[in-house]
C-alpha positions in Angstrom: 72.0 56.6 7.9 72.1 53.5 5.7 69.2 51.9 4.1 67.9 50.2 1.1 66.7 52.4 -1.7 63.2 51.7 -2.8 63.0 49.7 -6.0 62.4 51.8 -9.1 59.4 50.7 -11.1 58.6 51.7 -14.6 55.5 51.2 -16.7 55.3 48.8 -19.6 55.8 51.6 -22.2 59.1 52.7 -20.5 60.2 49.1 -20.1 59.5 48.3 -23.8 61.3 51.4 -25.0 64.3 50.6 -22.8 64.4 47.0 -23.9 64.5 48.0 -27.5 67.2 50.6 -26.8 69.3 48.1 -24.9 69.0 45.3 -27.5 69.6 47.5 -30.6 72.6 49.3 -28.9 74.2 46.0 -28.0 73.7 44.6 -31.5 75.0 47.7 -33.2 78.0 47.9 -30.9 78.7 44.3 -31.8 78.9 45.3 -35.5 75.6 43.9 -36.7 74.3 45.5 -39.9 71.1 47.6 -39.6 69.2 45.2 -42.0 70.0 42.2 -39.8 69.1 44.2 -36.6 65.7 44.8 -38.3 65.3 41.1 -38.8 66.1 40.4 -35.2 63.5 43.0 -34.1 60.9 41.4 -36.4 61.7 38.0 -34.8 61.2 39.4 -31.3 57.9 41.0 -32.2 56.7 37.8 -33.9 57.1 36.0 -30.5 54.2 37.8 -28.9 51.8 35.6 -27.0 48.6 34.5 -28.6 46.5 36.0 -25.8 48.1 39.4 -25.1 47.2 41.5 -22.1 46.8 45.3 -22.1 50.2 45.5 -20.3 52.0 43.2 -22.8 50.5 45.2 -25.7 51.7 48.4 -24.2 55.2 46.9 -23.7 55.4 45.6 -27.3 53.9 48.8 -28.8 56.6 50.9 -27.2 59.3 48.3 -28.1 58.1 48.3 -31.7 57.9 52.1 -32.0 61.3 52.7 -30.4 62.9 49.9 -32.4 61.6 51.2 -35.7 63.0 54.7 -35.0 66.4 53.4 -33.9 66.8 51.0 -36.8 65.8 53.8 -39.2 68.5 56.0 -37.7 71.0 53.2 -38.1 70.1 52.8 -41.7 70.3 56.5 -42.4 72.6 58.1 -39.8 72.0 61.6 -41.3 68.3 61.3 -40.7 68.8 60.8 -36.9 
């Protein structure tokens, strides 16, 4: 039996955390220094809309929290 799998949906928190993980992993794998990655994350978070929704706030809160943890681990590998 062949069929199309149902699309997998995730909530804004999971999407925000995954986006931070993907971005930071790609930047670190490309050789970017942790301090520069932190600056990139600050730039991303500075681009929030002027009129956020509850969903966008959930996304960006999870993105910020995950990013802070990952960048801290990059800065101090022994702490992670």
